[in-house]
DRENDRENLUM-628572 format. One record per atom (N, C-alpha, C): x, y, z; residue number from 0; atom name; residue in three letters; chain. Coordinates in steps of 0.1 Angstrom, whole numbers, plus 5000, padded with zeros to 4 digits. Atoms other than C-alpha are relative to their C-alpha. Layout:
<fikols>
u	v	w	nr	atom	rest	kette
X	Y	Z	NUM	CA	ALA	A
...
</fikols>
This chain:
<fikols>
u	v	w	nr	atom	rest	kette
4994	4997	5012	0	N	UNK	A
6649	3018	3194	0	CA	UNK	A
5012	4992	4997	0	C	UNK	A
4988	5008	5002	1	N	UNK	A
6681	2999	3200	1	CA	UNK	A
4996	4986	4996	1	C	UNK	A
5005	5013	5004	2	N	UNK	A
6661	2967	3197	2	CA	UNK	A
4997	5000	4985	2	C	UNK	A
5004	4999	5014	3	N	UNK	A
6648	2978	3163	3	CA	UNK	A
5013	5001	4991	3	C	UNK	A
4988	4999	5008	4	N	UNK	A
6683	2987	3151	4	CA	UNK	A
5007	4986	5000	4	C	UNK	A
4993	5013	5000	5	N	UNK	A
6697	2953	3162	5	CA	UNK	A
4992	4990	4992	5	C	UNK	A
5008	5009	5008	6	N	UNK	A
6668	2935	3146	6	CA	UNK	A
5003	5002	4985	6	C	UNK	A
4998	4997	5014	7	N	UNK	A
6674	2953	3113	7	CA	UNK	A
5014	4996	4996	7	C	UNK	A
4986	5004	5004	8	N	UNK	A
6712	2946	3114	8	CA	UNK	A
5001	4985	5000	8	C	UNK	A
4999	5014	5000	9	N	UNK	A
6708	2910	3124	9	CA	UNK	A
4993	4992	4989	9	C	UNK	A
5008	5007	5010	10	N	UNK	A
6683	2902	3097	10	CA	UNK	A
5000	5007	4986	10	C	UNK	A
4997	4993	5012	11	N	UNK	A
6696	2925	3070	11	CA	UNK	A
4987	5006	4994	11	C	UNK	A
5012	4994	5005	12	N	UNK	A
6663	2944	3067	12	CA	UNK	A
4999	5015	5004	12	C	UNK	A
5000	4986	4996	13	N	UNK	A
6674	2980	3075	13	CA	UNK	A
4990	5008	4992	13	C	UNK	A
5008	4991	5008	14	N	UNK	A
6656	2996	3046	14	CA	UNK	A
4985	4997	5003	14	C	UNK	A
5014	5004	4998	15	N	UNK	A
6623	2977	3051	15	CA	UNK	A
4995	5004	5013	15	C	UNK	A
5004	4997	4987	16	N	UNK	A
6622	2981	3088	16	CA	UNK	A
5000	5016	5002	16	C	UNK	A
5000	4986	4999	17	N	UNK	A
6632	3018	3086	17	CA	UNK	A
4988	5006	4993	17	C	UNK	A
5012	4995	5007	18	N	UNK	A
6604	3024	3060	18	CA	UNK	A
4988	4998	5008	18	C	UNK	A
5012	5004	4992	19	N	UNK	A
6579	3006	3082	19	CA	UNK	A
4999	5010	5012	19	C	UNK	A
5000	4991	4988	20	N	UNK	A
6589	3027	3113	20	CA	UNK	A
4996	5014	4996	20	C	UNK	A
5004	4986	5005	21	N	UNK	A
6586	3060	3093	21	CA	UNK	A
4985	5000	4997	21	C	UNK	A
5014	5000	5004	22	N	UNK	A
6553	3050	3079	22	CA	UNK	A
4990	5000	5012	22	C	UNK	A
5009	5001	4988	23	N	UNK	A
6538	3040	3113	23	CA	UNK	A
5002	5013	5008	23	C	UNK	A
4998	4988	4993	24	N	UNK	A
6553	3071	3129	24	CA	UNK	A
4992	5012	4994	24	C	UNK	A
5008	4989	5006	25	N	UNK	A
6536	3094	3104	25	CA	UNK	A
4986	4998	5003	25	C	UNK	A
5013	5003	4996	26	N	UNK	A
6504	3077	3114	26	CA	UNK	A
4997	5002	5014	26	C	UNK	A
5002	4997	4986	27	N	UNK	A
6510	3086	3150	27	CA	UNK	A
5002	4988	5009	27	C	UNK	A
4998	5012	4992	28	N	UNK	A
6519	3051	3161	28	CA	UNK	A
5014	4995	4999	28	C	UNK	A
4987	5007	5001	29	N	UNK	A
6550	3031	3168	29	CA	UNK	A
4998	4985	5005	29	C	UNK	A
5002	5014	4997	30	N	UNK	A
6551	2993	3168	30	CA	UNK	A
5008	4996	5012	30	C	UNK	A
4993	5005	4988	31	N	UNK	A
6561	2974	3199	31	CA	UNK	A
5012	4991	4995	31	C	UNK	A
4989	5009	5004	32	N	UNK	A
6594	2954	3199	32	CA	UNK	A
4995	4986	4996	32	C	UNK	A
5006	5013	5003	33	N	UNK	A
6573	2922	3198	33	CA	UNK	A
4995	5000	4986	33	C	UNK	A
5006	4999	5014	34	N	UNK	A
6554	2934	3167	34	CA	UNK	A
5011	5001	4990	34	C	UNK	A
4989	4999	5009	35	N	UNK	A
6587	2943	3150	35	CA	UNK	A
5006	4986	4998	35	C	UNK	A
4993	5013	5000	36	N	UNK	A
6602	2909	3159	36	CA	UNK	A
4991	4990	4991	36	C	UNK	A
5009	5009	5007	37	N	UNK	A
6571	2891	3145	37	CA	UNK	A
5000	5003	4985	37	C	UNK	A
5000	4996	5014	38	N	UNK	A
6572	2911	3113	38	CA	UNK	A
5013	4998	4992	38	C	UNK	A
4987	5000	5007	39	N	UNK	A
6609	2913	3105	39	CA	UNK	A
5010	4989	5005	39	C	UNK	A
4991	5010	4994	40	N	UNK	A
6625	2886	3127	40	CA	UNK	A
4998	4986	4992	40	C	UNK	A
5000	5014	5007	41	N	UNK	A
6631	2849	3117	41	CA	UNK	A
4986	4994	5004	41	C	UNK	A
5013	5007	4997	42	N	UNK	A
6600	2827	3116	42	CA	UNK	A
5002	4991	5013	42	C	UNK	A
5000	5009	4988	43	N	UNK	A
6592	2809	3149	43	CA	UNK	A
4999	4986	4996	43	C	UNK	A
5001	5015	5002	44	N	UNK	A
6598	2772	3148	44	CA	UNK	A
4996	4993	5012	44	C	UNK	A
5004	5008	4988	45	N	UNK	A
6583	2746	3170	45	CA	UNK	A
5012	4992	5005	45	C	UNK	A
4989	5008	4995	46	N	UNK	A
6609	2730	3193	46	CA	UNK	A
4998	4985	4997	46	C	UNK	A
5002	5014	5002	47	N	UNK	A
6615	2693	3186	47	CA	UNK	A
4995	4993	5012	47	C	UNK	A
5005	5008	4989	48	N	UNK	A
6598	2667	3207	48	CA	UNK	A
5011	4991	5004	48	C	UNK	A
4989	5009	4994	49	N	UNK	A
6622	2648	3229	49	CA	UNK	A
4994	4989	5009	49	C	UNK	A
5005	5011	4992	50	N	UNK	A
6613	2614	3242	50	CA	UNK	A
5010	4998	5012	50	C	UNK	A
4993	5001	4987	51	N	UNK	A
6624	2611	3279	51	CA	UNK	A
4996	4987	5007	51	C	UNK	A
5003	5012	4992	52	N	UNK	A
6627	2578	3297	52	CA	UNK	A
5005	5002	5014	52	C	UNK	A
4996	4998	4985	53	N	UNK	A
6626	2579	3335	53	CA	UNK	A
5006	4987	5004	53	C	UNK	A
4993	5012	4995	54	N	UNK	A
6651	2555	3350	54	CA	UNK	A
4993	4995	5013	54	C	UNK	A
5005	5006	4988	55	N	UNK	A
6641	2532	3378	55	CA	UNK	A
5009	5004	5012	55	C	UNK	A
4992	4997	4987	56	N	UNK	A
6652	2537	3414	56	CA	UNK	A
5012	4991	5001	56	C	UNK	A
4989	5009	5000	57	N	UNK	A
6673	2506	3410	57	CA	UNK	A
5012	5004	4992	57	C	UNK	A
4989	4995	5008	58	N	UNK	A
6693	2522	3383	58	CA	UNK	A
5009	5010	5008	58	C	UNK	A
4993	4990	4992	59	N	UNK	A
6702	2551	3407	59	CA	UNK	A
5008	4993	5011	59	C	UNK	A
4993	5007	4990	60	N	UNK	A
6711	2526	3434	60	CA	UNK	A
5012	4993	4995	60	C	UNK	A
4988	5007	5007	61	N	UNK	A
6735	2508	3410	61	CA	UNK	A
5011	5011	4998	61	C	UNK	A
4990	4989	5002	62	N	UNK	A
6752	2542	3404	62	CA	UNK	A
5008	5003	5013	62	C	UNK	A
4993	4996	4988	63	N	UNK	A
6760	2548	3440	63	CA	UNK	A
5005	4987	5008	63	C	UNK	A
4995	5013	4994	64	N	UNK	A
6768	2511	3448	64	CA	UNK	A
4993	4995	5011	64	C	UNK	A
5009	5004	4989	65	N	UNK	A
6739	2504	3471	65	CA	UNK	A
4991	4988	4995	65	C	UNK	A
5009	5011	5003	66	N	UNK	A
6718	2473	3472	66	CA	UNK	A
4990	5000	5012	66	C	UNK	A
5009	4999	4988	67	N	UNK	A
6689	2482	3495	67	CA	UNK	A
4991	4987	5002	67	C	UNK	A
5009	5011	4997	68	N	UNK	A
6668	2455	3512	68	CA	UNK	A
4986	5006	4998	68	C	UNK	A
5014	4996	5003	69	N	UNK	A
6631	2456	3505	69	CA	UNK	A
4994	5008	5012	69	C	UNK	A
5006	4992	4990	70	N	UNK	A
6614	2484	3524	70	CA	UNK	A
5010	5008	5009	70	C	UNK	A
4990	4992	4992	71	N	UNK	A
6647	2498	3539	71	CA	UNK	A
5003	5013	4993	71	C	UNK	A
4996	4987	5005	72	N	UNK	A
6658	2533	3536	72	CA	UNK	A
5015	5000	5000	72	C	UNK	A
4985	5000	5001	73	N	UNK	A
6694	2537	3524	73	CA	UNK	A
5005	5014	5001	73	C	UNK	A
4993	4987	4998	74	N	UNK	A
6715	2566	3536	74	CA	UNK	A
5014	4998	4998	74	C	UNK	A
4986	5001	5002	75	N	UNK	A
6750	2570	3523	75	CA	UNK	A
5006	5013	5004	75	C	UNK	A
4993	4987	4996	76	N	UNK	A
6773	2595	3540	76	CA	UNK	A
5011	5003	4990	76	C	UNK	A
4991	4996	5010	77	N	UNK	A
6793	2615	3516	77	CA	UNK	A
5009	5010	5007	77	C	UNK	A
4990	4990	4995	78	N	UNK	A
6825	2633	3527	78	CA	UNK	A
5007	5006	4989	78	C	UNK	A
4992	4993	5010	79	N	UNK	A
6843	2659	3508	79	CA	UNK	A
5014	5003	5005	79	C	UNK	A
4987	4998	4995	80	N	UNK	A
6880	2661	3511	80	CA	UNK	A
5010	5004	4991	80	C	UNK	A
</fikols>
């Protein structure tokens, strides 16, 4: 019920949501919070597509100041002080 009250207040649909709840209650049913959100909440929007470029390993090596030789494993000790 708290979710229904918040939904009504957030989207300025107190009267419509209250009427809907009373109508469904008189029929012996109560909608789920998800059903109320779908009916009275904001429309769902598709998130934007974001192009992501994977950096090469050499880019990361440049960040830490290493220049590994071919086939070598580079280990850099980090101290915190």
